[in-house]
C-alpha positions in Angstrom: -55.3 31.5 22.0 -58.4 32.2 20.3 -60.4 29.2 22.7 -59.0 29.5 26.4 -62.3 30.3 27.9 -64.6 27.5 26.3 -65.9 25.8 29.2 -68.1 23.1 27.5 -67.2 20.0 25.2 -69.6 21.2 22.9 -69.8 24.7 21.0 -72.9 26.4 19.6 -73.2 29.2 17.8 -75.5 31.3 18.0 -77.0 32.2 14.2 -76.8 35.6 11.9 -78.1 36.7 9.0 -81.4 36.9 7.3 -83.0 34.9 10.2 -86.3 36.8 10.3 -87.4 37.4 14.7 -90.4 35.0 14.7 -87.6 31.9 13.3 -86.2 29.1 15.8 -82.8 30.3 16.6 -80.1 28.1 14.6 -77.0 26.8 15.3 -74.2 24.8 14.7 -73.7 22.2 17.6 -70.2 20.4 16.9 -68.4 17.2 19.3 -65.6 18.2 19.4 -65.3 22.3 20.7 -63.3 22.1 23.4 -60.5 19.9 22.8 -56.7 19.8 21.0 -58.0 16.9 18.5 -56.1 14.3 16.6 -55.6 15.1 13.1 -57.0 11.5 12.2 -60.1 12.0 14.0 -64.0 12.3 13.1 -65.5 15.2 14.1 -69.5 15.3 14.8 -72.1 18.0 13.5 -75.2 18.8 14.1 -77.1 22.0 12.3 -79.8 22.7 15.6 -83.0 25.6 15.0 -83.9 24.1 11.7 -87.9 24.0 10.8 -90.8 22.6 8.0 -88.6 25.4 6.2 -85.1 24.1 5.7 -83.8 22.4 2.3 -81.0 21.1 3.7 -77.6 22.9 5.6 -74.4 23.0 4.2 -71.0 22.3 5.8 -67.4 24.4 5.2 -64.8 23.9 7.2 -62.4 27.4 6.9 -64.4 28.5 3.8 -63.9 24.7 1.7 -67.5 22.9 2.1 -67.4 19.7 3.8 -70.7 18.3 3.2 -74.1 18.3 2.9 -77.1 17.1 5.0 -80.8 17.6 3.6 -82.8 15.7 6.1 -83.2 15.7 10.1 -81.4 17.0 12.4 -79.1 17.7 9.5 -76.5 15.5 11.0 -73.2 15.7 9.1 -69.6 13.4 10.2 -66.1 14.9 8.9 -63.3 12.7 8.7 -60.3 15.4 9.0 -58.0 13.0 8.3 -59.4 13.5 4.8 -59.4 17.2 3.9 -56.5 20.4 3.0 -56.3 22.4 4.0 -56.8 22.0 8.8 -54.6 23.9 11.1 -54.0 24.3 14.5 -57.3 26.6 14.9 -60.6 26.1 12.2 -63.6 27.3 11.9 -67.1 25.0 10.6 -69.8 27.3 8.8 -73.6 25.8 8.7 -75.2 27.2 6.3 -79.2 26.9 6.4 -81.1 26.9 2.8 -83.8 28.2 3.3 -87.4 27.0 0.6 -88.1 31.0 0.4 -84.2 31.5 -0.5 -82.7 32.9 1.9 -80.0 31.0 4.1 -78.9 31.1 8.1 -75.1 30.8 8.8 -73.7 29.9 12.1 -70.2 29.3 13.2 -68.3 27.0 15.7 -64.8 26.7 16.1 -62.8 23.6 16.6 -58.9 22.4 17.2 -56.4 20.3 16.0 -53.1 18.4 17.6 -49.9 20.1 15.8 
């Protein structure tokens, strides 16, 4: 399985994309990581590492946009019962949109009971 070696209940995925060396690291924190969540769960997600150049953070589950946040601390609650396409193993991406037109991406994972 993909998640066997997780040790913490919060998974932080390091950012990737067009971040400059002077930018703080961009991360996604998921409250449901390393747990086998019921299908009726709500996952609370937050993006860390945003700064005064952050316009908003868009959230995607398995490639589908599920919401956005334009106010720091850029958090969002995802109700799994309202989403189609939820699998046993799922990917969540936080995409930071910046004032200069660039973006940074952080990726995390969560599992759902069958």
